[in-house]
VEXDREN-2710 file (C-alpha; in Angstrom, 1 decimal):
% VEXDREN-2710
k/r/px/py/pz
1/MET/17.9/22.1/51.3
2/ALA/19.1/18.5/51.5
3/ALA/22.8/17.9/51.0
4/LEU/23.8/16.4/47.7
5/THR/24.9/12.8/47.6
6/LEU/28.3/12.0/46.2
7/SER/26.8/10.3/43.2
8/ARG/24.7/13.4/42.5
9/LYS/27.7/15.7/42.8
10/LEU/29.5/13.4/40.4
11/ALA/26.7/13.6/37.8
12/ILE/26.6/17.5/38.0
13/LEU/30.3/18.2/38.0
14/ALA/31.3/15.5/35.4
15/ASP/28.6/17.0/33.1
16/ALA/29.9/20.5/33.8
17/ALA/33.4/19.5/32.8
18/LYS/32.4/18.3/29.4
19/TYR/32.9/21.8/27.8
20/ASP/36.7/21.7/28.4
21/ALA/38.3/19.9/25.5
22/SER/41.9/20.4/26.6
23/CYS/42.1/16.9/28.0
24/ALA/44.8/14.5/26.9
25/SER/47.4/12.2/28.4
26/SER/50.0/12.0/25.7
27/GLY/53.6/12.7/26.5
28/SER/53.8/11.6/30.1
29/GLU/56.0/9.0/31.6
30/LYS/55.4/6.4/34.2
31/ARG/56.0/7.9/37.7
32/SER/57.6/6.1/40.6
33/SER/56.7/6.9/44.2
34/ALA/59.8/7.0/46.4
35/GLY/61.1/3.7/45.0
36/THR/57.8/1.9/45.2
37/LYS/55.5/0.9/42.4
38/GLY/52.5/2.7/43.8
39/ILE/49.2/2.5/42.2
40/GLY/47.9/3.9/38.9
41/SER/49.5/3.9/35.5
42/THR/49.9/6.3/32.6
43/GLU/50.3/3.4/30.2
44/GLY/47.9/0.9/28.7
45/SER/44.7/1.3/26.8
46/GLY/41.5/2.5/28.1
47/ILE/34.2/8.7/31.9
48/CYS/36.3/10.7/29.3
49/HIS/38.4/9.2/26.5
50/SER/41.5/10.9/25.1
51/TYR/43.9/9.6/22.5
52/ALA/47.7/9.6/22.5
53/PRO/49.6/10.2/19.3
54/ASP/50.2/6.5/18.9
55/GLY/46.4/5.8/18.9
56/ARG/46.1/4.5/22.5
57/CYS/42.8/5.3/24.2
58/ILE/43.3/6.9/27.6
59/SER/40.5/6.9/30.1
60/LEU/40.3/9.8/32.5
61/LEU/38.0/10.9/35.3
62/LYS/37.1/14.4/34.1
63/LEU/35.6/16.6/36.8
64/LEU/35.2/20.1/38.0
65/LEU/36.0/20.6/41.7
66/THR/33.0/22.9/41.7
67/ASN/30.7/24.7/39.2
68/PHE/30.3/27.7/41.6
69/CYS/32.1/30.6/40.1
70/ILE/32.6/34.3/41.0
71/TYR/33.2/35.1/37.3
72/ASP/30.4/35.9/34.8
73/CYS/31.9/34.8/31.5
74/VAL/29.1/35.2/28.9
75/TYR/29.8/32.0/27.0
76/CYS/30.1/29.8/30.2
77/ILE/27.2/27.7/31.5
78/ASN/28.7/27.9/34.9
79/ARG/29.0/31.7/35.0
80/SER/27.9/33.4/38.2
81/SER/24.5/34.6/36.8
82/SER/23.6/31.1/35.3
83/ASN/20.6/29.3/36.7
84/VAL/22.2/25.9/37.0
85/GLN/22.3/23.5/39.9
86/ARG/25.5/24.0/41.9
87/ALA/27.7/21.4/43.5
88/ARG/31.1/21.3/45.1
89/PHE/33.5/18.4/45.9
90/SER/35.8/18.4/48.9
91/VAL/39.4/17.5/48.2
92/ASP/38.9/14.2/50.0
93/GLU/35.9/13.3/47.8
94/VAL/37.8/13.9/44.6
95/VAL/40.7/11.8/45.9
96/ARG/38.3/9.0/46.9
97/LEU/36.5/9.0/43.6
98/THR/39.8/8.9/41.6
99/LEU/41.1/5.9/43.6
100/ASP/37.8/4.1/43.5
101/PHE/37.5/4.5/39.7
102/TYR/41.1/3.5/39.2
103/ARG/40.8/0.3/41.4
104/ARG/37.7/-0.7/39.3
105/ASN/39.9/-0.3/36.2
106/TYR/37.6/2.5/34.8
107/ILE/40.3/5.1/34.5
108/GLU/44.0/5.7/34.2
109/GLY/44.1/9.2/35.5
110/LEU/42.4/12.4/36.5
111/PHE/41.6/15.7/34.7
112/LEU/40.6/18.3/37.2
113/SER/39.3/21.8/36.6
114/SER/37.2/24.2/38.6
115/GLY/35.1/27.3/38.7
116/ILE/36.7/30.1/40.6
117/ILE/35.6/30.1/44.3
118/ARG/36.6/32.8/46.8
119/SER/39.7/33.7/44.9
120/PRO/42.1/32.4/42.3
121/ASP/44.6/31.5/45.0
122/HIS/42.1/29.5/47.0
123/THR/40.9/27.6/44.0
124/MET/44.4/26.8/42.9
125/GLU/45.3/25.7/46.4
126/GLU/42.4/23.2/46.4
127/LEU/43.4/21.8/43.0
128/VAL/47.0/21.4/44.1
129/ARG/45.8/19.7/47.4
130/VAL/44.0/17.0/45.4
131/ALA/47.1/16.2/43.3
132/ARG/49.5/16.3/46.3
133/THR/47.2/14.0/48.3
134/LEU/47.0/11.5/45.5
135/ARG/50.8/11.5/45.0
136/GLU/52.0/11.7/48.6
137/THR/49.4/10.0/50.7
138/HIS/48.3/7.3/48.2
139/GLN/51.3/6.9/46.0
140/PHE/49.1/7.4/42.9
141/ALA/51.4/7.1/39.9
142/GLY/48.7/7.6/37.2
143/TYR/48.2/10.6/35.0
144/ILE/47.0/13.9/36.5
145/HIS/46.1/17.0/34.4
146/LEU/45.3/20.2/36.4
147/LYS/43.7/23.3/35.1
148/VAL/45.7/26.5/35.9
149/ILE/44.0/29.5/37.4
150/PRO/45.8/32.3/35.5
151/ASN/46.3/34.9/38.2
152/ALA/47.0/32.5/41.1
153/ALA/50.2/33.0/43.0
154/PRO/53.4/31.8/41.1
155/GLU/54.4/29.5/43.9
156/LEU/51.0/27.7/43.5
157/LEU/51.7/27.1/39.8
158/ILE/55.1/25.8/40.6
159/GLU/53.7/23.3/43.1
160/ALA/51.0/22.3/40.7
161/GLY/53.7/21.3/38.2
162/ARG/55.4/19.1/40.9
163/TRP/52.4/16.9/41.2
164/ALA/50.7/17.1/37.8
165/ASP/51.7/15.5/34.5
166/ARG/50.2/18.2/32.5
167/LEU/49.0/21.8/33.2
168/SER/46.6/23.8/31.0
169/THR/45.8/27.5/31.0
170/ASN/42.9/28.2/28.7
171/ILE/43.3/31.1/26.3
172/GLU/39.5/30.9/26.0
173/LEU/38.9/33.0/22.8
174/PRO/41.1/33.7/19.7
175/THR/41.4/37.5/20.2
176/ASP/42.0/39.7/23.3
177/VAL/39.1/42.0/22.2
178/ALA/36.6/39.1/22.3
179/LEU/37.8/37.9/25.7
180/GLU/37.5/41.4/27.2
181/GLN/34.0/41.7/25.8
182/LEU/32.7/38.3/26.8
183/ALA/34.7/37.6/29.9
184/PRO/35.3/41.0/31.5
185/GLU/36.8/39.6/34.7
186/LYS/39.6/37.8/32.8
187/ARG/42.7/39.6/31.6
188/PRO/44.5/38.3/28.5
189/SER/47.8/39.5/29.9
190/GLU/47.3/37.4/33.1
191/ILE/46.6/34.3/31.0
192/ARG/49.8/34.9/29.0
193/THR/51.8/35.6/32.1
194/ALA/50.7/32.3/33.6
195/MET/51.7/30.4/30.4
196/ALA/55.0/32.2/30.3
197/ARG/55.8/31.2/33.9
198/LEU/55.0/27.6/33.1
199/ARG/57.2/27.7/30.0
200/GLY/60.0/29.1/32.1
201/ARG/59.7/26.3/34.6
202/LEU/59.4/23.7/31.9
203/ASP/62.6/25.0/30.3
204/GLU/64.4/24.8/33.6
205/ALA/63.2/21.2/34.1
206/ALA/64.4/20.1/30.6
207/PRO/67.4/17.8/30.9
208/GLU/70.7/19.3/29.7
209/LYS/72.7/17.2/27.3
210/LYS/76.0/17.7/29.1
211/SER/74.5/17.2/32.6
212/LYS/74.2/13.7/34.2
213/ALA/72.1/15.0/37.0
214/ALA/68.3/14.4/36.6
215/PRO/66.5/17.8/36.8
216/GLU/63.5/18.3/39.1
217/LYS/60.4/17.0/37.4
218/PHE/57.9/19.6/36.4
219/ALA/54.7/18.8/34.4
220/PRO/56.5/16.2/32.2
221/ALA/53.7/16.2/29.7
222/GLY/54.0/20.0/29.2
223/GLN/51.2/22.5/29.0
224/SER/48.2/22.9/26.7
225/THR/45.3/25.3/26.1
226/GLN/41.9/25.6/24.6
227/MET/40.1/28.1/22.3
228/ILE/36.4/28.3/21.9
229/VAL/35.4/28.4/18.2
230/GLY/32.4/30.2/17.0
231/ALA/31.5/32.2/20.1
232/ASP/32.9/35.4/18.5
233/GLY/33.5/36.5/14.9
234/ALA/37.1/35.3/14.6
235/ASN/37.7/33.5/11.3
236/ASP/39.9/30.4/10.9
237/ALA/42.9/32.5/9.9
238/ALA/42.7/34.4/13.2
239/ILE/42.3/31.2/15.2
240/LEU/45.2/29.5/13.6
241/THR/47.4/32.6/13.7
242/ARG/46.8/32.7/17.5
243/ALA/47.5/29.0/17.8
244/ALA/50.8/29.3/15.8
245/GLY/51.9/32.1/18.1
246/LEU/51.1/30.1/21.2
247/TYR/53.1/27.1/19.9
248/SER/56.2/29.2/19.2
249/GLY/55.9/31.6/22.2
250/TYR/55.0/29.1/24.9
251/ARG/56.0/25.7/23.5
252/LEU/52.6/24.3/24.0
253/LYS/52.0/20.6/23.5
254/ARG/48.5/21.1/22.1
255/VAL/46.0/23.8/21.3
256/TYR/42.5/22.3/21.6
257/TYR/39.6/23.7/19.6
258/SER/36.1/23.5/21.1
259/ALA/33.1/24.3/19.0
260/PHE/30.9/26.8/20.9
261/SER/27.7/25.2/22.2
262/PRO/24.7/27.4/22.8
263/ILE/23.8/27.6/26.5
264/PRO/20.5/28.3/28.4
265/ASP/19.6/31.9/29.0
266/ALA/22.4/33.0/26.7
267/SER/23.3/36.6/26.1
268/ALA/22.2/38.3/22.9
269/ARG/25.9/38.8/22.2
270/LEU/26.3/35.1/21.5
271/PRO/25.3/33.2/18.3
272/LEU/22.0/31.4/18.3
273/LYS/23.5/28.4/16.6
274/PRO/26.8/26.4/17.1
275/PRO/29.3/26.4/14.3
276/PRO/29.5/23.2/12.2
277/LEU/31.4/20.5/14.0
278/MET/33.3/20.1/10.7
279/ARG/34.9/23.5/11.3
280/GLU/36.4/22.2/14.5
281/HIS/37.6/19.1/12.7
282/ARG/39.2/21.1/9.9
283/LEU/41.0/23.3/12.5
284/TYR/42.5/20.2/14.1
285/GLN/43.7/19.1/10.6
286/ALA/45.2/22.5/9.9
287/ASP/46.8/22.6/13.3
288/TRP/48.5/19.2/12.5
289/LEU/49.8/20.6/9.2
290/ILE/51.4/23.6/11.0
291/ARG/53.0/21.4/13.7
292/PHE/54.1/18.4/11.7
293/TYR/54.0/19.2/8.0
294/GLY/55.8/22.5/7.7
295/PHE/52.9/24.6/6.6
296/ASP/52.4/28.3/7.4
297/VAL/49.0/29.7/8.3
298/PRO/48.7/31.9/5.1
299/GLU/49.3/28.8/2.9
300/ILE/46.4/27.0/4.6
301/VAL/43.8/29.7/4.6
302/SER/44.6/31.7/1.5
303/GLY/42.0/31.7/-1.2
304/GLY/38.4/32.6/-1.7
305/GLN/37.1/31.4/1.7
306/GLY/37.2/34.8/3.5
307/GLY/39.9/33.5/5.9
308/ASP/38.0/30.3/6.7
309/LEU/39.0/26.7/5.8
310/ASP/37.1/24.8/3.1
311/LEU/34.7/22.5/5.0
312/SER/34.2/20.2/2.1
313/ILE/37.8/18.8/1.9
314/ASP/40.8/18.6/4.2
315/PRO/43.2/21.6/4.2
316/LYS/46.2/19.8/2.7
317/LEU/44.1/18.6/-0.3
318/ALA/42.6/22.1/-0.7
319/TRP/46.2/23.6/-0.7
320/ALA/47.4/21.0/-3.3
321/ILE/44.5/21.7/-5.7
322/LYS/45.3/25.4/-5.6
323/ARG/49.0/24.7/-6.1
324/ARG/48.8/22.2/-9.0
325/GLN/51.9/23.7/-10.5
326/ASP/53.9/22.2/-7.7
327/PHE/52.9/18.6/-8.7
328/PRO/53.3/15.8/-9.6
329/ILE/56.1/14.9/-7.1
330/ASP/58.4/11.9/-7.8
331/VAL/58.2/9.7/-4.7
332/ASN/61.5/8.1/-5.6
333/ARG/63.5/11.3/-5.6
334/ALA/61.7/14.1/-3.7
335/GLU/63.0/15.3/-0.4
336/ARG/61.0/14.6/2.7
337/GLU/59.6/18.2/3.0
338/ARG/58.0/17.9/-0.5
339/LEU/56.6/14.5/0.2
340/LEU/54.9/15.8/3.3
341/ARG/52.9/18.2/1.0
342/VAL/51.3/15.3/-1.0
343/PRO/47.7/14.8/0.0
344/GLY/47.1/11.4/1.5
345/LEU/50.7/10.9/2.7
346/GLY/51.1/11.2/6.4
347/VAL/54.3/11.4/8.4
348/ASN/54.5/7.6/8.8
349/ALA/53.9/6.9/5.1
350/VAL/56.6/9.4/4.1
351/ASN/59.1/7.8/6.5
352/ARG/58.3/4.4/5.0
353/ILE/58.7/5.8/1.5
354/ILE/62.1/7.2/2.3
355/ALA/63.3/4.0/4.0
356/SER/62.0/1.7/1.2
357/ARG/63.3/3.7/-1.8
358/ARG/66.9/3.1/-0.7
359/TYR/66.6/-0.5/-1.8
360/HIS/64.3/-0.3/-4.9
361/ARG/62.3/2.0/-7.1
362/LEU/58.8/2.3/-5.7
363/THR/55.7/1.5/-7.8
364/LEU/52.1/2.7/-7.3
365/ALA/51.3/-0.7/-5.6
366/ASP/54.1/0.0/-3.1
367/ILE/52.7/3.4/-2.3
368/ALA/49.2/1.9/-1.9
369/ARG/50.5/-0.4/0.7
370/MET/51.9/2.5/2.7
371/THR/48.7/4.7/2.8
372/ALA/45.0/4.2/3.2
373/SER/44.3/7.1/0.8
374/ILE/45.8/6.0/-2.5
375/ASP/43.0/7.6/-4.5
376/LYS/43.9/10.9/-3.0
377/VAL/47.6/10.4/-3.5
378/ARG/47.5/9.2/-7.2
379/PRO/46.9/12.5/-9.0
380/PHE/49.8/14.2/-7.2
381/ILE/52.7/11.7/-7.6
382/THR/54.9/9.9/-10.1
383/CYS/56.6/6.7/-9.4
384/ALA/58.3/3.8/-11.3
385/ASP/55.2/2.7/-13.2
386/TRP/52.8/5.7/-12.8
387/THR/52.3/9.3/-14.0
388/PRO/49.0/11.1/-13.4
389/GLY/48.7/12.3/-17.0
390/GLY/45.7/14.6/-17.3
391/LEU/44.3/13.8/-13.8
392/LEU/46.0/16.8/-12.3
393/ASP/44.5/19.2/-14.9
394/ASP/41.0/17.8/-14.5
395/GLN/38.8/20.7/-13.4
396/ARG/36.6/18.3/-11.6
397/LEU/39.4/17.0/-9.5
398/LYS/38.2/18.6/-6.3
399/GLN/34.7/17.2/-6.8
400/LYS/36.1/13.7/-7.5
401/LEU/38.2/13.8/-4.3
402/THR/35.6/15.2/-2.0
403/PRO/34.4/12.3/0.2
404/ALA/30.9/11.8/1.3
405/PRO/30.4/13.2/4.9
406/GLN/30.6/9.8/6.5
407/GLN/33.9/9.1/4.9
408/LEU/35.8/12.1/6.1
409/SER/39.0/11.3/7.9
410/LEU/41.9/13.2/9.5
411/PHE/44.2/13.0/6.4
END
């Protein structure tokens, strides 16, 4: 059989990497290379596109080192029993591709994962070699995200954190039972152990307020993970409960949600159809509420949805409609925590409200200038020249505030 060309390997292994959603470059800082500027940047606007919290578009070369794998995870298209074309990059090939794409201004960094080849240690060694070669040999100062192989040796995880900006260990599925059934070679305890080791090193690398000495850098953009949604029977309450536990237990930067995509020659244990993409979208919105708006999981998923989020409206609006007795809220007097519960008011809008009301009483026109969703906000607030009157008691309020599908937005 003829050897694959580099371009053919790129086509196969870039396509194989598309199922991993845990790809983002937010939270990293510009690296320096032994006092020199080096090449590459983690800054600027930007193949795979990720978005930083400030809205910047980040372009990353997103690859698998190989789609060969000794594991036979039922939900994975690259499982050992899958009839897919296989390919494998050498370390030097990944380095060369990364540098070539960067010099052409196509990318600002690299996201590198892999199937498991030979052993977890061997695979992790190869991933680390790519990052180390880029940093040491080529003074690459761009963003690098490496996938962690859970049961690789602890010293390999530590070295990975020296060279990478972010590390991610995929939790894969929302429950241990589902993982044991669908990925029998993977152990939930090993995944959690790897995440705990990374958290320990991240805590050690965090700067101490009283110390002037700069700590050794270790994965400055933190760690993340991914859960597949819809491959098992877990409802949204179970998914968000697991996510909340991961945030508090391992201080993750992000939990990514990836809607299950049916694969060729799939097991009868998997669903025939993917979940609605809107479900993935609602989970991201709910995740945002937990991390930045002070909501608890039971608040978000309580009600008559069987533990699932309402797909027709965003979860904050769904909560507010069920809690009409808590509204309206006076934007000129309410504390920040209550303002964050108002549908249509994001963190930035609430900060602007609090800053502006120090100088004058805010009107509805003032609020409209601070948010793009004044129609959503209006029934839930009072201000200097506005009260919602009977709007809040309108039994058709949900229907009136439910946008057409093409108008759906984050908040």
